[in-house]
Each structure stands twice: as C-alpha cells, then as structure tokens.
C-alpha positions as CSV (number, residue, x, y, z in Angstrom):
1,M,-4.0,-6.8,11.5
2,A,-6.0,-9.6,10.1
3,N,-9.6,-9.2,9.1
4,A,-12.2,-11.0,11.3
5,V,-15.8,-11.8,11.1
6,H,-17.8,-10.8,14.2
7,I,-21.1,-12.6,14.9
8,S,-23.4,-11.7,17.8
9,L,-26.4,-14.0,18.5
10,K,-29.2,-13.8,21.0
11,V,-29.9,-17.3,22.3
12,A,-32.7,-18.8,24.3
13,D,-30.5,-20.9,26.6
14,L,-26.9,-19.6,27.1
15,G,-25.7,-22.7,28.8
16,R,-26.9,-25.1,26.0
17,S,-25.5,-22.7,23.4
18,V,-22.1,-22.6,25.1
19,D,-22.1,-26.4,25.2
20,F,-22.9,-26.6,21.5
21,Y,-20.4,-23.9,20.3
22,S,-17.7,-25.4,22.6
23,G,-17.8,-28.4,20.3
24,L,-16.9,-26.2,17.4
25,F,-14.6,-23.5,18.9
26,G,-13.4,-25.1,22.2
27,V,-13.5,-23.3,25.5
28,P,-14.9,-19.8,25.3
29,C,-12.3,-17.0,25.8
30,K,-14.8,-15.0,27.8
31,L,-17.6,-16.5,29.9
32,K,-20.0,-14.6,32.2
33,P,-23.5,-15.4,33.4
34,D,-25.0,-13.2,30.6
35,Y,-22.3,-13.4,27.9
36,A,-20.0,-15.9,26.2
37,K,-17.4,-15.2,23.5
38,F,-15.5,-17.7,21.3
39,V,-12.7,-16.9,18.8
40,G,-11.9,-19.2,15.9
41,D,-8.6,-18.8,14.1
42,D,-8.9,-19.9,10.5
43,P,-10.9,-18.1,9.4
44,E,-10.9,-15.7,12.3
45,I,-14.4,-15.6,13.7
46,H,-15.5,-13.8,16.8
47,L,-18.8,-15.3,18.1
48,A,-20.6,-13.5,21.0
49,L,-23.6,-15.1,22.6
50,R,-26.1,-13.3,24.8
51,P,-29.3,-14.6,26.3
52,T,-32.5,-13.2,24.9
53,L,-35.4,-12.0,27.1
54,L,-38.8,-13.7,26.8
55,A,-40.3,-10.6,25.3
56,D,-37.6,-10.6,22.6
57,R,-38.4,-14.2,21.6
58,A,-41.9,-13.2,20.4
59,S,-40.5,-10.6,18.0
60,G,-37.9,-12.9,16.5
61,G,-34.2,-13.3,17.0
62,T,-31.3,-10.9,16.3
63,L,-28.2,-11.7,14.2
64,S,-25.5,-9.1,13.9
65,L,-22.6,-9.6,11.5
66,E,-19.5,-7.3,11.2
67,T,-16.2,-7.6,9.4
68,G,-13.1,-5.7,10.2
69,A,-9.7,-5.7,11.8
70,R,-9.0,-7.5,15.0
71,Q,-9.0,-5.2,18.0
72,N,-6.1,-5.3,20.5
73,G,-7.1,-7.0,23.8
74,D,-10.0,-8.9,22.2
75,C,-9.2,-12.4,23.4
76,Q,-5.7,-12.3,22.0
77,G,-3.8,-15.6,22.1
78,A,-7.0,-17.4,21.6
79,G,-5.4,-19.9,19.2
80,D,-5.5,-22.8,21.7
81,H,-9.1,-23.4,22.6
82,S,-8.6,-26.9,24.0
83,S,-9.9,-27.7,27.4
84,P,-7.2,-28.3,30.1
85,N,-8.7,-31.7,30.8
C-alpha cells in the first residue's frame, strides 16, 4: 500500500471549487451535491471538498490533513482523470 496525503477543505462555493480543482486533478472520482473528491496519483493526494455553512464562514475555514495508507475502495483506478470529451 502506498502512502497518501488526505486533504479535506470546506469551500464557500462547491461548484466553483470543483471547476478549479478539475483543472488540476481532472474529473472528480466522486461528485455529490454536497461533496466532491479528487485523487491525484504522483504524489497520491486525496482532496475532499465540502460546502461550508454561512455560520461556519464567520469563524474561519477548516483544513484537515492526514497521511496514511490508501484504503481499498477509495476511488481505486483513479489514475485516468481525463474527461471523456
């Protein structure tokens, strides 16, 4: 198992953030109305985005970093992030 860096960010605008990070990582491997996840291969980076609530914005943002082994079923085969178009 390879080590990976896990980053979780609360963002003000999930759609705009997905557009931005798609330019860096390609198509998200998971995308829901309240969650997006990207996986980069070299180095292995797992980036999770969640929208922040208005009340959370006043108290500042949250950044969560974690390093560790890749978990099975966690966007495996995410090596090709290219869009089908």
